PyMOL Python script that loads the backbone (N, CA, C, O; Angstrom):
from pymol import cmd

cmd.read_pdbstr("""\
ATOM      1  N   MET A   1     102.384 123.104 127.082  1.00  0.00           N
ATOM      2  CA  MET A   1     101.873 121.781 126.812  1.00  0.00           C
ATOM      3  C   MET A   1     101.577 121.111 128.160  1.00  0.00           C
ATOM      4  O   MET A   1     102.430 121.095 129.047  1.00  0.00           O
ATOM      5  N   SER A   2     100.403 120.577 128.305  1.00  0.00           N
ATOM      6  CA  SER A   2     100.031 119.951 129.569  1.00  0.00           C
ATOM      7  C   SER A   2     100.633 118.549 129.678  1.00  0.00           C
ATOM      8  O   SER A   2     101.079 117.958 128.695  1.00  0.00           O
ATOM      9  N   VAL A   3     100.627 118.053 130.893  1.00  0.00           N
ATOM     10  CA  VAL A   3     101.202 116.731 131.159  1.00  0.00           C
ATOM     11  C   VAL A   3     100.408 115.648 130.439  1.00  0.00           C
ATOM     12  O   VAL A   3     100.997 114.698 129.924  1.00  0.00           O
ATOM     13  N   ASN A   4      99.081 115.772 130.392  1.00  0.00           N
ATOM     14  CA  ASN A   4      98.260 114.777 129.703  1.00  0.00           C
ATOM     15  C   ASN A   4      98.532 114.772 128.202  1.00  0.00           C
ATOM     16  O   ASN A   4      98.523 113.722 127.559  1.00  0.00           O
ATOM     17  N   ASN A   5      98.772 115.957 127.660  1.00  0.00           N
ATOM     18  CA  ASN A   5      99.065 116.046 126.232  1.00  0.00           C
ATOM     19  C   ASN A   5     100.399 115.373 125.921  1.00  0.00           C
ATOM     20  O   ASN A   5     100.524 114.675 124.914  1.00  0.00           O
ATOM     21  N   VAL A   6     101.390 115.579 126.777  1.00  0.00           N
ATOM     22  CA  VAL A   6     102.698 114.938 126.590  1.00  0.00           C
ATOM     23  C   VAL A   6     102.570 113.424 126.709  1.00  0.00           C
ATOM     24  O   VAL A   6     103.167 112.685 125.926  1.00  0.00           O
ATOM     25  N   LYS A   7     101.798 112.963 127.682  1.00  0.00           N
ATOM     26  CA  LYS A   7     101.609 111.521 127.865  1.00  0.00           C
ATOM     27  C   LYS A   7     100.916 110.892 126.660  1.00  0.00           C
ATOM     28  O   LYS A   7     101.234 109.766 126.276  1.00  0.00           O
ATOM     29  N   SER A   8      99.974 111.612 126.066  1.00  0.00           N
ATOM     30  CA  SER A   8      99.305 111.062 124.877  1.00  0.00           C
ATOM     31  C   SER A   8     100.273 110.977 123.705  1.00  0.00           C
ATOM     32  O   SER A   8     100.220 110.025 122.926  1.00  0.00           O
ATOM     33  N   HIS A   9     101.165 111.970 123.572  1.00  0.00           N
ATOM     34  CA  HIS A   9     102.168 111.914 122.512  1.00  0.00           C
ATOM     35  C   HIS A   9     103.146 110.764 122.753  1.00  0.00           C
ATOM     36  O   HIS A   9     103.546 110.081 121.810  1.00  0.00           O
ATOM     37  N   ILE A  10     103.521 110.554 123.977  1.00  0.00           N
ATOM     38  CA  ILE A  10     104.437 109.458 124.294  1.00  0.00           C
ATOM     39  C   ILE A  10     103.782 108.117 123.979  1.00  0.00           C
ATOM     40  O   ILE A  10     104.438 107.216 123.454  1.00  0.00           O
ATOM     41  N   LYS A  11     102.500 107.976 124.292  1.00  0.00           N
ATOM     42  CA  LYS A  11     101.788 106.731 123.963  1.00  0.00           C
ATOM     43  C   LYS A  11     101.768 106.495 122.463  1.00  0.00           C
ATOM     44  O   LYS A  11     101.948 105.365 122.009  1.00  0.00           O
ATOM     45  N   VAL A  12     101.549 107.553 121.689  1.00  0.00           N
ATOM     46  CA  VAL A  12     101.534 107.412 120.225  1.00  0.00           C
ATOM     47  C   VAL A  12     102.910 106.980 119.729  1.00  0.00           C
ATOM     48  O   VAL A  12     103.016 106.067 118.911  1.00  0.00           O
ATOM     49  N   TYR A  13     103.961 107.628 120.217  1.00  0.00           N
ATOM     50  CA  TYR A  13     105.316 107.287 119.775  1.00  0.00           C
ATOM     51  C   TYR A  13     105.692 105.864 120.164  1.00  0.00           C
ATOM     52  O   TYR A  13     106.328 105.156 119.383  1.00  0.00           O
ATOM     53  N   ILE A  14     105.310 105.445 121.343  1.00  0.00           N
ATOM     54  CA  ILE A  14     105.610 104.078 121.764  1.00  0.00           C
ATOM     55  C   ILE A  14     104.838 103.073 120.912  1.00  0.00           C
ATOM     56  O   ILE A  14     105.384 102.035 120.536  1.00  0.00           O
ATOM     57  N   SER A  15     103.584 103.367 120.606  1.00  0.00           N
ATOM     58  CA  SER A  15     102.812 102.442 119.767  1.00  0.00           C
ATOM     59  C   SER A  15     103.378 102.376 118.345  1.00  0.00           C
ATOM     60  O   SER A  15     103.397 101.305 117.740  1.00  0.00           O
ATOM     61  N   ILE A  16     103.833 103.496 117.816  1.00  0.00           N
ATOM     62  CA  ILE A  16     104.455 103.488 116.488  1.00  0.00           C
ATOM     63  C   ILE A  16     105.759 102.699 116.536  1.00  0.00           C
ATOM     64  O   ILE A  16     106.058 101.943 115.612  1.00  0.00           O
ATOM     65  N   PHE A  17     106.543 102.869 117.612  1.00  0.00           N
ATOM     66  CA  PHE A  17     107.777 102.109 117.775  1.00  0.00           C
ATOM     67  C   PHE A  17     107.495 100.609 117.812  1.00  0.00           C
ATOM     68  O   PHE A  17     108.193  99.829 117.163  1.00  0.00           O
ATOM     69  N   VAL A  18     106.480 100.206 118.563  1.00  0.00           N
ATOM     70  CA  VAL A  18     106.116  98.785 118.644  1.00  0.00           C
ATOM     71  C   VAL A  18     105.676  98.277 117.269  1.00  0.00           C
ATOM     72  O   VAL A  18     106.046  97.175 116.866  1.00  0.00           O
ATOM     73  N   ALA A  19     104.889  99.079 116.552  1.00  0.00           N
ATOM     74  CA  ALA A  19     104.454  98.680 115.211  1.00  0.00           C
ATOM     75  C   ALA A  19     105.650  98.516 114.278  1.00  0.00           C
ATOM     76  O   ALA A  19     105.692  97.574 113.486  1.00  0.00           O
ATOM     77  N   LEU A  20     106.622  99.424 114.362  1.00  0.00           N
ATOM     78  CA  LEU A  20     107.818  99.307 113.526  1.00  0.00           C
ATOM     79  C   LEU A  20     108.621  98.059 113.873  1.00  0.00           C
ATOM     80  O   LEU A  20     109.163  97.403 112.983  1.00  0.00           O
ATOM     81  N   MET A  21     108.701  97.730 115.140  1.00  0.00           N
ATOM     82  CA  MET A  21     109.428  96.527 115.545  1.00  0.00           C
ATOM     83  C   MET A  21     108.707  95.269 115.055  1.00  0.00           C
ATOM     84  O   MET A  21     109.349  94.331 114.581  1.00  0.00           O
ATOM     85  N   VAL A  22     107.386  95.248 115.167  1.00  0.00           N
ATOM     86  CA  VAL A  22     106.618  94.095 114.683  1.00  0.00           C
ATOM     87  C   VAL A  22     106.797  93.942 113.171  1.00  0.00           C
ATOM     88  O   VAL A  22     106.967  92.829 112.674  1.00  0.00           O
ATOM     89  N   LEU A  23     106.759  95.044 112.452  1.00  0.00           N
ATOM     90  CA  LEU A  23     106.942  94.973 111.004  1.00  0.00           C
ATOM     91  C   LEU A  23     108.363  94.543 110.638  1.00  0.00           C
ATOM     92  O   LEU A  23     108.560  93.862 109.632  1.00  0.00           O
ATOM     93  N   THR A  24     109.343  94.928 111.434  1.00  0.00           N
ATOM     94  CA  THR A  24     110.716  94.477 111.191  1.00  0.00           C
ATOM     95  C   THR A  24     110.836  92.972 111.417  1.00  0.00           C
ATOM     96  O   THR A  24     111.473  92.275 110.627  1.00  0.00           O
ATOM     97  N   VAL A  25     110.232  92.474 112.480  1.00  0.00           N
ATOM     98  CA  VAL A  25     110.229  91.030 112.736  1.00  0.00           C
ATOM     99  C   VAL A  25     109.505  90.303 111.599  1.00  0.00           C
ATOM    100  O   VAL A  25     109.938  89.232 111.175  1.00  0.00           O
ATOM    101  N   LEU A  26     108.414  90.876 111.110  1.00  0.00           N
ATOM    102  CA  LEU A  26     107.690  90.279 109.985  1.00  0.00           C
ATOM    103  C   LEU A  26     108.571  90.210 108.744  1.00  0.00           C
ATOM    104  O   LEU A  26     108.555  89.208 108.028  1.00  0.00           O
ATOM    105  N   THR A  27     109.335  91.257 108.486  1.00  0.00           N
ATOM    106  CA  THR A  27     110.236  91.256 107.335  1.00  0.00           C
ATOM    107  C   THR A  27     111.287  90.154 107.462  1.00  0.00           C
ATOM    108  O   THR A  27     111.571  89.444 106.497  1.00  0.00           O
ATOM    109  N   VAL A  28     111.852  90.019 108.642  1.00  0.00           N
ATOM    110  CA  VAL A  28     112.860  88.970 108.856  1.00  0.00           C
ATOM    111  C   VAL A  28     112.221  87.587 108.736  1.00  0.00           C
ATOM    112  O   VAL A  28     112.814  86.679 108.155  1.00  0.00           O
ATOM    113  N   PHE A  29     111.016  87.424 109.283  1.00  0.00           N
ATOM    114  CA  PHE A  29     110.310  86.149 109.191  1.00  0.00           C
ATOM    115  C   PHE A  29     110.034  85.771 107.738  1.00  0.00           C
ATOM    116  O   PHE A  29     110.213  84.616 107.351  1.00  0.00           O
ATOM    117  N   VAL A  30     109.606  86.722 106.949  1.00  0.00           N
ATOM    118  CA  VAL A  30     109.306  86.453 105.536  1.00  0.00           C
ATOM    119  C   VAL A  30     110.576  86.071 104.787  1.00  0.00           C
ATOM    120  O   VAL A  30     110.525  85.283 103.842  1.00  0.00           O
ATOM    121  N   SER A  31     111.720  86.624 105.201  1.00  0.00           N
ATOM    122  CA  SER A  31     112.966  86.288 104.504  1.00  0.00           C
ATOM    123  C   SER A  31     113.359  84.825 104.702  1.00  0.00           C
ATOM    124  O   SER A  31     114.105  84.276 103.892  1.00  0.00           O
ATOM    125  N   TYR A  32     112.873  84.189 105.760  1.00  0.00           N
ATOM    126  CA  TYR A  32     113.172  82.779 105.999  1.00  0.00           C
ATOM    127  C   TYR A  32     112.180  81.832 105.324  1.00  0.00           C
ATOM    128  O   TYR A  32     112.421  80.626 105.279  1.00  0.00           O
ATOM    129  N   LEU A  33     111.088  82.346 104.807  1.00  0.00           N
ATOM    130  CA  LEU A  33     110.122  81.500 104.116  1.00  0.00           C
ATOM    131  C   LEU A  33     110.643  81.121 102.738  1.00  0.00           C
ATOM    132  O   LEU A  33     111.442  81.841 102.139  1.00  0.00           O
ATOM    133  N   GLU A  34     110.187  80.001 102.256  1.00  0.00           N
ATOM    134  CA  GLU A  34     110.576  79.529 100.923  1.00  0.00           C
ATOM    135  C   GLU A  34     109.629  80.122  99.883  1.00  0.00           C
ATOM    136  O   GLU A  34     108.792  79.417  99.320  1.00  0.00           O
ATOM    137  N   LEU A  35     109.769  81.412  99.637  1.00  0.00           N
ATOM    138  CA  LEU A  35     108.932  82.094  98.655  1.00  0.00           C
ATOM    139  C   LEU A  35     109.749  82.381  97.409  1.00  0.00           C
ATOM    140  O   LEU A  35     110.977  82.454  97.453  1.00  0.00           O
ATOM    141  N   SER A  36     109.046  82.541  96.299  1.00  0.00           N
ATOM    142  CA  SER A  36     109.753  82.953  95.092  1.00  0.00           C
ATOM    143  C   SER A  36     110.238  84.391  95.283  1.00  0.00           C
ATOM    144  O   SER A  36     109.746  85.120  96.144  1.00  0.00           O
ATOM    145  N   ILE A  37     111.199  84.772  94.473  1.00  0.00           N
ATOM    146  CA  ILE A  37     111.800  86.096  94.599  1.00  0.00           C
ATOM    147  C   ILE A  37     110.742  87.194  94.448  1.00  0.00           C
ATOM    148  O   ILE A  37     110.755  88.189  95.173  1.00  0.00           O
ATOM    149  N   GLY A  38     109.836  86.997  93.505  1.00  0.00           N
ATOM    150  CA  GLY A  38     108.802  88.007  93.269  1.00  0.00           C
ATOM    151  C   GLY A  38     107.903  88.235  94.473  1.00  0.00           C
ATOM    152  O   GLY A  38     107.627  89.375  94.846  1.00  0.00           O
ATOM    153  N   TYR A  39     107.447  87.143  95.078  1.00  0.00           N
ATOM    154  CA  TYR A  39     106.593  87.264  96.260  1.00  0.00           C
ATOM    155  C   TYR A  39     107.353  87.857  97.442  1.00  0.00           C
ATOM    156  O   TYR A  39     106.827  88.706  98.162  1.00  0.00           O
ATOM    157  N   ALA A  40     108.578  87.413  97.637  1.00  0.00           N
ATOM    158  CA  ALA A  40     109.375  87.907  98.760  1.00  0.00           C
ATOM    159  C   ALA A  40     109.640  89.402  98.630  1.00  0.00           C
ATOM    160  O   ALA A  40     109.523  90.142  99.607  1.00  0.00           O
ATOM    161  N   VAL A  41     109.994  89.845  97.435  1.00  0.00           N
ATOM    162  CA  VAL A  41     110.250  91.272  97.219  1.00  0.00           C
ATOM    163  C   VAL A  41     108.961  92.076  97.360  1.00  0.00           C
ATOM    164  O   VAL A  41     108.970  93.171  97.922  1.00  0.00           O
ATOM    165  N   THR A  42     107.860  91.541  96.854  1.00  0.00           N
ATOM    166  CA  THR A  42     106.579  92.242  96.969  1.00  0.00           C
ATOM    167  C   THR A  42     106.185  92.427  98.431  1.00  0.00           C
ATOM    168  O   THR A  42     105.785  93.518  98.838  1.00  0.00           O
ATOM    169  N   ILE A  43     106.297  91.368  99.210  1.00  0.00           N
ATOM    170  CA  ILE A  43     105.951  91.467 100.637  1.00  0.00           C
ATOM    171  C   ILE A  43     106.900  92.427 101.348  1.00  0.00           C
ATOM    172  O   ILE A  43     106.469  93.231 102.175  1.00  0.00           O
ATOM    173  N   ALA A  44     108.184  92.344 101.028  1.00  0.00           N
ATOM    174  CA  ALA A  44     109.159  93.234 101.660  1.00  0.00           C
ATOM    175  C   ALA A  44     108.887  94.696 101.307  1.00  0.00           C
ATOM    176  O   ALA A  44     109.024  95.575 102.158  1.00  0.00           O
ATOM    177  N   MET A  45     108.507  94.958 100.070  1.00  0.00           N
ATOM    178  CA  MET A  45     108.212  96.336  99.659  1.00  0.00           C
ATOM    179  C   MET A  45     106.943  96.851 100.327  1.00  0.00           C
ATOM    180  O   MET A  45     106.877  98.018 100.711  1.00  0.00           O
ATOM    181  N   ILE A  46     105.939  95.997 100.468  1.00  0.00           N
ATOM    182  CA  ILE A  46     104.712  96.421 101.140  1.00  0.00           C
ATOM    183  C   ILE A  46     104.997  96.778 102.595  1.00  0.00           C
ATOM    184  O   ILE A  46     104.526  97.799 103.097  1.00  0.00           O
ATOM    185  N   VAL A  47     105.769  95.931 103.263  1.00  0.00           N
ATOM    186  CA  VAL A  47     106.126  96.207 104.656  1.00  0.00           C
ATOM    187  C   VAL A  47     106.971  97.480 104.740  1.00  0.00           C
ATOM    188  O   VAL A  47     106.786  98.283 105.654  1.00  0.00           O
ATOM    189  N   ALA A  48     107.890  97.669 103.801  1.00  0.00           N
ATOM    190  CA  ALA A  48     108.736  98.865 103.803  1.00  0.00           C
ATOM    191  C   ALA A  48     107.912 100.130 103.581  1.00  0.00           C
ATOM    192  O   ALA A  48     108.184 101.159 104.199  1.00  0.00           O
ATOM    193  N   VAL A  49     106.919 100.066 102.714  1.00  0.00           N
ATOM    194  CA  VAL A  49     106.055 101.229 102.475  1.00  0.00           C
ATOM    195  C   VAL A  49     105.256 101.560 103.730  1.00  0.00           C
ATOM    196  O   VAL A  49     105.101 102.730 104.079  1.00  0.00           O
ATOM    197  N   ILE A  50     104.752 100.540 104.403  1.00  0.00           N
ATOM    198  CA  ILE A  50     103.999 100.768 105.642  1.00  0.00           C
ATOM    199  C   ILE A  50     104.917 101.388 106.698  1.00  0.00           C
ATOM    200  O   ILE A  50     104.537 102.349 107.367  1.00  0.00           O
ATOM    201  N   LYS A  51     106.116 100.841 106.846  1.00  0.00           N
ATOM    202  CA  LYS A  51     107.051 101.383 107.834  1.00  0.00           C
ATOM    203  C   LYS A  51     107.455 102.811 107.478  1.00  0.00           C
ATOM    204  O   LYS A  51     107.528 103.672 108.355  1.00  0.00           O
ATOM    205  N   GLY A  52     107.713 103.062 106.215  1.00  0.00           N
ATOM    206  CA  GLY A  52     108.076 104.415 105.789  1.00  0.00           C
ATOM    207  C   GLY A  52     106.966 105.417 106.011  1.00  0.00           C
ATOM    208  O   GLY A  52     107.216 106.556 106.407  1.00  0.00           O
ATOM    209  N   SER A  53     105.739 104.996 105.758  1.00  0.00           N
ATOM    210  CA  SER A  53     104.619 105.915 105.972  1.00  0.00           C
ATOM    211  C   SER A  53     104.409 106.188 107.461  1.00  0.00           C
ATOM    212  O   SER A  53     104.047 107.303 107.836  1.00  0.00           O
ATOM    213  N   LEU A  54     104.631 105.189 108.308  1.00  0.00           N
ATOM    214  CA  LEU A  54     104.541 105.426 109.756  1.00  0.00           C
ATOM    215  C   LEU A  54     105.596 106.433 110.216  1.00  0.00           C
ATOM    216  O   LEU A  54     105.296 107.356 110.974  1.00  0.00           O
ATOM    217  N   VAL A  55     106.821 106.248 109.752  1.00  0.00           N
ATOM    218  CA  VAL A  55     107.892 107.171 110.128  1.00  0.00           C
ATOM    219  C   VAL A  55     107.606 108.576 109.609  1.00  0.00           C
ATOM    220  O   VAL A  55     107.747 109.555 110.342  1.00  0.00           O
ATOM    221  N   ALA A  56     107.205 108.674 108.349  1.00  0.00           N
ATOM    222  CA  ALA A  56     106.942 109.994 107.774  1.00  0.00           C
ATOM    223  C   ALA A  56     105.763 110.679 108.457  1.00  0.00           C
ATOM    224  O   ALA A  56     105.819 111.876 108.737  1.00  0.00           O
ATOM    225  N   ASN A  57     104.715 109.940 108.723  1.00  0.00           N
ATOM    226  CA  ASN A  57     103.522 110.555 109.303  1.00  0.00           C
ATOM    227  C   ASN A  57     103.697 110.961 110.749  1.00  0.00           C
ATOM    228  O   ASN A  57     103.234 112.031 111.145  1.00  0.00           O
ATOM    229  N   TYR A  58     104.350 110.140 111.547  1.00  0.00           N
ATOM    230  CA  TYR A  58     104.394 110.415 112.979  1.00  0.00           C
ATOM    231  C   TYR A  58     105.713 111.037 113.435  1.00  0.00           C
ATOM    232  O   TYR A  58     105.699 112.013 114.184  1.00  0.00           O
ATOM    233  N   PHE A  59     106.851 110.494 113.001  1.00  0.00           N
ATOM    234  CA  PHE A  59     108.114 111.044 113.470  1.00  0.00           C
ATOM    235  C   PHE A  59     108.512 112.301 112.705  1.00  0.00           C
ATOM    236  O   PHE A  59     109.210 113.155 113.251  1.00  0.00           O
ATOM    237  N   MET A  60     108.080 112.431 111.450  1.00  0.00           N
ATOM    238  CA  MET A  60     108.350 113.646 110.685  1.00  0.00           C
ATOM    239  C   MET A  60     107.158 114.597 110.720  1.00  0.00           C
ATOM    240  O   MET A  60     107.200 115.665 110.108  1.00  0.00           O
ATOM    241  N   HIS A  61     106.110 114.225 111.422  1.00  0.00           N
ATOM    242  CA  HIS A  61     104.922 115.059 111.652  1.00  0.00           C
ATOM    243  C   HIS A  61     104.209 115.466 110.357  1.00  0.00           C
ATOM    244  O   HIS A  61     103.652 116.561 110.275  1.00  0.00           O
ATOM    245  N   LEU A  62     104.226 114.601 109.362  1.00  0.00           N
ATOM    246  CA  LEU A  62     103.528 114.908 108.118  1.00  0.00           C
ATOM    247  C   LEU A  62     102.032 114.641 108.206  1.00  0.00           C
ATOM    248  O   LEU A  62     101.279 115.038 107.317  1.00  0.00           O
ATOM    249  N   ILE A  63     101.599 113.978 109.260  1.00  0.00           N
ATOM    250  CA  ILE A  63     100.187 113.658 109.395  1.00  0.00           C
ATOM    251  C   ILE A  63      99.339 114.918 109.570  1.00  0.00           C
ATOM    252  O   ILE A  63      98.148 114.916 109.261  1.00  0.00           O
ATOM    253  N   SER A  64      99.950 115.980 110.060  1.00  0.00           N
ATOM    254  CA  SER A  64      99.198 117.223 110.263  1.00  0.00           C
ATOM    255  C   SER A  64      99.581 118.308 109.264  1.00  0.00           C
ATOM    256  O   SER A  64      99.206 119.466 109.448  1.00  0.00           O
ATOM    257  N   GLU A  65     100.313 117.964 108.220  1.00  0.00           N
ATOM    258  CA  GLU A  65     100.737 118.960 107.242  1.00  0.00           C
ATOM    259  C   GLU A  65      99.634 119.250 106.235  1.00  0.00           C
ATOM    260  O   GLU A  65      98.588 118.600 106.221  1.00  0.00           O
ATOM    261  N   LYS A  66      99.891 120.225 105.411  1.00  0.00           N
ATOM    262  CA  LYS A  66      98.908 120.668 104.422  1.00  0.00           C
ATOM    263  C   LYS A  66      98.853 119.708 103.233  1.00  0.00           C
ATOM    264  O   LYS A  66      99.704 118.834 103.067  1.00  0.00           O
ATOM    265  N   LYS A  67      97.841 119.902 102.432  1.00  0.00           N
ATOM    266  CA  LYS A  67      97.618 119.023 101.282  1.00  0.00           C
ATOM    267  C   LYS A  67      98.731 119.106 100.245  1.00  0.00           C
ATOM    268  O   LYS A  67      98.953 118.140  99.515  1.00  0.00           O
ATOM    269  N   VAL A  68      99.428 120.218 100.160  1.00  0.00           N
ATOM    270  CA  VAL A  68     100.490 120.370  99.162  1.00  0.00           C
ATOM    271  C   VAL A  68     101.586 119.327  99.382  1.00  0.00           C
ATOM    272  O   VAL A  68     102.112 118.757  98.426  1.00  0.00           O
ATOM    273  N   ILE A  69     101.919 119.089 100.627  1.00  0.00           N
ATOM    274  CA  ILE A  69     102.962 118.110 100.915  1.00  0.00           C
ATOM    275  C   ILE A  69     102.513 116.718 100.493  1.00  0.00           C
ATOM    276  O   ILE A  69     103.306 115.936  99.968  1.00  0.00           O
ATOM    277  N   TYR A  70     101.242 116.413 100.722  1.00  0.00           N
ATOM    278  CA  TYR A  70     100.739 115.102 100.302  1.00  0.00           C
ATOM    279  C   TYR A  70     100.765 114.962  98.789  1.00  0.00           C
ATOM    280  O   TYR A  70     101.086 113.890  98.277  1.00  0.00           O
ATOM    281  N   TRP A  71     100.436 116.016  98.070  1.00  0.00           N
ATOM    282  CA  TRP A  71     100.486 115.932  96.611  1.00  0.00           C
ATOM    283  C   TRP A  71     101.920 115.752  96.125  1.00  0.00           C
ATOM    284  O   TRP A  71     102.157 115.027  95.159  1.00  0.00           O
ATOM    285  N   VAL A  72     102.865 116.393  96.771  1.00  0.00           N
ATOM    286  CA  VAL A  72     104.270 116.209  96.406  1.00  0.00           C
ATOM    287  C   VAL A  72     104.699 114.769  96.687  1.00  0.00           C
ATOM    288  O   VAL A  72     105.404 114.159  95.882  1.00  0.00           O
ATOM    289  N   LEU A  73     104.276 114.229  97.825  1.00  0.00           N
ATOM    290  CA  LEU A  73     104.612 112.839  98.138  1.00  0.00           C
ATOM    291  C   LEU A  73     103.965 111.867  97.159  1.00  0.00           C
ATOM    292  O   LEU A  73     104.592 110.889  96.751  1.00  0.00           O
ATOM    293  N   ILE A  74     102.729 112.125  96.784  1.00  0.00           N
ATOM    294  CA  ILE A  74     102.045 111.257  95.814  1.00  0.00           C
ATOM    295  C   ILE A  74     102.742 111.324  94.461  1.00  0.00           C
ATOM    296  O   ILE A  74     102.925 110.301  93.801  1.00  0.00           O
ATOM    297  N   LEU A  75     103.127 112.520  94.052  1.00  0.00           N
ATOM    298  CA  LEU A  75     103.840 112.670  92.783  1.00  0.00           C
ATOM    299  C   LEU A  75     105.176 111.935  92.829  1.00  0.00           C
ATOM    300  O   LEU A  75     105.567 111.297  91.851  1.00  0.00           O
ATOM    301  N   THR A  76     105.874 112.021  93.950  1.00  0.00           N
ATOM    302  CA  THR A  76     107.125 111.288  94.119  1.00  0.00           C
ATOM    303  C   THR A  76     106.888 109.786  94.039  1.00  0.00           C
ATOM    304  O   THR A  76     107.669 109.067  93.416  1.00  0.00           O
ATOM    305  N   LEU A  77     105.817 109.308  94.665  1.00  0.00           N
ATOM    306  CA  LEU A  77     105.483 107.891  94.613  1.00  0.00           C
ATOM    307  C   LEU A  77     105.174 107.448  93.183  1.00  0.00           C
ATOM    308  O   LEU A  77     105.592 106.368  92.768  1.00  0.00           O
ATOM    309  N   VAL A  78     104.456 108.262  92.439  1.00  0.00           N
ATOM    310  CA  VAL A  78     104.136 107.928  91.047  1.00  0.00           C
ATOM    311  C   VAL A  78     105.414 107.802  90.227  1.00  0.00           C
ATOM    312  O   VAL A  78     105.570 106.849  89.464  1.00  0.00           O
ATOM    313  N   PHE A  79     106.330 108.760  90.378  1.00  0.00           N
ATOM    314  CA  PHE A  79     107.594 108.679  89.641  1.00  0.00           C
ATOM    315  C   PHE A  79     108.424 107.484  90.087  1.00  0.00           C
ATOM    316  O   PHE A  79     109.093 106.858  89.264  1.00  0.00           O
ATOM    317  N   PHE A  80     108.394 107.156  91.378  1.00  0.00           N
ATOM    318  CA  PHE A  80     109.114 105.989  91.871  1.00  0.00           C
ATOM    319  C   PHE A  80     108.569 104.708  91.236  1.00  0.00           C
ATOM    320  O   PHE A  80     109.337 103.848  90.804  1.00  0.00           O
ATOM    321  N   VAL A  81     107.255 104.587  91.184  1.00  0.00           N
ATOM    322  CA  VAL A  81     106.647 103.389  90.581  1.00  0.00           C
ATOM    323  C   VAL A  81     107.004 103.301  89.105  1.00  0.00           C
ATOM    324  O   VAL A  81     107.303 102.219  88.600  1.00  0.00           O
ATOM    325  N   ILE A  82     106.975 104.431  88.412  1.00  0.00           N
ATOM    326  CA  ILE A  82     107.339 104.429  86.993  1.00  0.00           C
ATOM    327  C   ILE A  82     108.788 103.980  86.823  1.00  0.00           C
ATOM    328  O   ILE A  82     109.089 103.172  85.944  1.00  0.00           O
ATOM    329  N   LEU A  83     109.688 104.501  87.661  1.00  0.00           N
ATOM    330  CA  LEU A  83     111.093 104.108  87.558  1.00  0.00           C
ATOM    331  C   LEU A  83     111.301 102.637  87.902  1.00  0.00           C
ATOM    332  O   LEU A  83     112.188 101.996  87.339  1.00  0.00           O
ATOM    333  N   MET A  84     110.509 102.098  88.805  1.00  0.00           N
ATOM    334  CA  MET A  84     110.622 100.683  89.139  1.00  0.00           C
ATOM    335  C   MET A  84     110.062  99.803  88.027  1.00  0.00           C
ATOM    336  O   MET A  84     110.514  98.673  87.839  1.00  0.00           O
ATOM    337  N   LEU A  85     109.097 100.310  87.302  1.00  0.00           N
ATOM    338  CA  LEU A  85     108.495  99.532  86.217  1.00  0.00           C
ATOM    339  C   LEU A  85     109.327  99.560  84.936  1.00  0.00           C
ATOM    340  O   LEU A  85     109.166  98.682  84.089  1.00  0.00           O
ATOM    341  N   LEU A  86     110.199 100.532  84.776  1.00  0.00           N
ATOM    342  CA  LEU A  86     110.990 100.627  83.541  1.00  0.00           C
ATOM    343  C   LEU A  86     111.807  99.369  83.248  1.00  0.00           C
ATOM    344  O   LEU A  86     111.781  98.901  82.110  1.00  0.00           O
ATOM    345  N   PRO A  87     112.528  98.797  84.211  1.00  0.00           N
ATOM    346  CA  PRO A  87     113.265  97.560  83.880  1.00  0.00           C
ATOM    347  C   PRO A  87     112.340  96.407  83.506  1.00  0.00           C
ATOM    348  O   PRO A  87     112.665  95.612  82.624  1.00  0.00           O
ATOM    349  N   ILE A  88     111.201  96.314  84.164  1.00  0.00           N
ATOM    350  CA  ILE A  88     110.252  95.243  83.846  1.00  0.00           C
ATOM    351  C   ILE A  88     109.706  95.429  82.439  1.00  0.00           C
ATOM    352  O   ILE A  88     109.617  94.475  81.666  1.00  0.00           O
ATOM    353  N   LEU A  89     109.343  96.658  82.113  1.00  0.00           N
ATOM    354  CA  LEU A  89     108.802  96.926  80.782  1.00  0.00           C
ATOM    355  C   LEU A  89     109.867  96.746  79.707  1.00  0.00           C
ATOM    356  O   LEU A  89     109.547  96.337  78.591  1.00  0.00           O
ATOM    357  N   SER A  90     111.126  97.043  80.021  1.00  0.00           N
ATOM    358  CA  SER A  90     112.167  96.856  79.016  1.00  0.00           C
ATOM    359  C   SER A  90     112.428  95.379  78.736  1.00  0.00           C
ATOM    360  O   SER A  90     112.810  95.021  77.621  1.00  0.00           O
ATOM    361  N   THR A  91     112.226  94.513  79.739  1.00  0.00           N
ATOM    362  CA  THR A  91     112.389  93.086  79.482  1.00  0.00           C
ATOM    363  C   THR A  91     111.232  92.529  78.671  1.00  0.00           C
ATOM    364  O   THR A  91     111.382  91.515  77.989  1.00  0.00           O
ATOM    365  N   LEU A  92     110.092  93.178  78.739  1.00  0.00           N
ATOM    366  CA  LEU A  92     108.926  92.739  77.977  1.00  0.00           C
ATOM    367  C   LEU A  92     108.909  93.319  76.561  1.00  0.00           C
ATOM    368  O   LEU A  92     108.041  92.974  75.760  1.00  0.00           O
ATOM    369  N   ASP A  93     109.852  94.186  76.256  1.00  0.00           N
ATOM    370  CA  ASP A  93     109.902  94.844  74.957  1.00  0.00           C
ATOM    371  C   ASP A  93     110.237  93.825  73.875  1.00  0.00           C
ATOM    372  O   ASP A  93     111.263  93.149  73.950  1.00  0.00           O
ATOM    373  N   GLN A  94     109.388  93.718  72.891  1.00  0.00           N
ATOM    374  CA  GLN A  94     109.573  92.755  71.812  1.00  0.00           C
ATOM    375  C   GLN A  94     110.343  93.326  70.627  1.00  0.00           C
ATOM    376  O   GLN A  94     110.732  92.566  69.740  1.00  0.00           O
ATOM    377  N   VAL A  95     110.576  94.619  70.580  1.00  0.00           N
ATOM    378  CA  VAL A  95     111.255  95.243  69.448  1.00  0.00           C
ATOM    379  C   VAL A  95     112.710  94.821  69.384  1.00  0.00           C
ATOM    380  O   VAL A  95     113.239  94.601  68.295  1.00  0.00           O
ATOM    381  N   SER A  96     113.367  94.704  70.528  1.00  0.00           N
ATOM    382  CA  SER A  96     114.786  94.369  70.523  1.00  0.00           C
ATOM    383  C   SER A  96     115.069  92.901  70.256  1.00  0.00           C
ATOM    384  O   SER A  96     116.233  92.525  70.115  1.00  0.00           O
ATOM    385  N   ARG A  97     114.069  92.077  70.183  1.00  0.00           N
ATOM    386  CA  ARG A  97     114.279  90.634  69.974  1.00  0.00           C
ATOM    387  C   ARG A  97     114.217  90.250  68.536  1.00  0.00           C
ATOM    388  O   ARG A  97     114.374  89.075  68.203  1.00  0.00           O
TER     389      ARG A  97
END
""", "prot")
cmd.dss("prot")
cmd.show_as("cartoon", "prot")
cmd.util.cbc("prot")
cmd.orient("prot")
């Protein structure tokens, strides 16, 4: 590995680190705002997804992996969303009322 190649990787890692720190500060800032619970959780989840994707793509090197891994991640995300929606859908269920 050449010195220039290592320096470019270090620049990428430092920029990802800075982005993660900015997103962490944003999360803390949003927690001090007078938002409803729904908006606060939505913003926090969006920031968490962005931070998680940065970590997975760059620090776990998934950005250069094959399509199979992406399909597995997408399938996992679909199941996660379904599991998160189950409590909401159960509260909207009119049969039990």
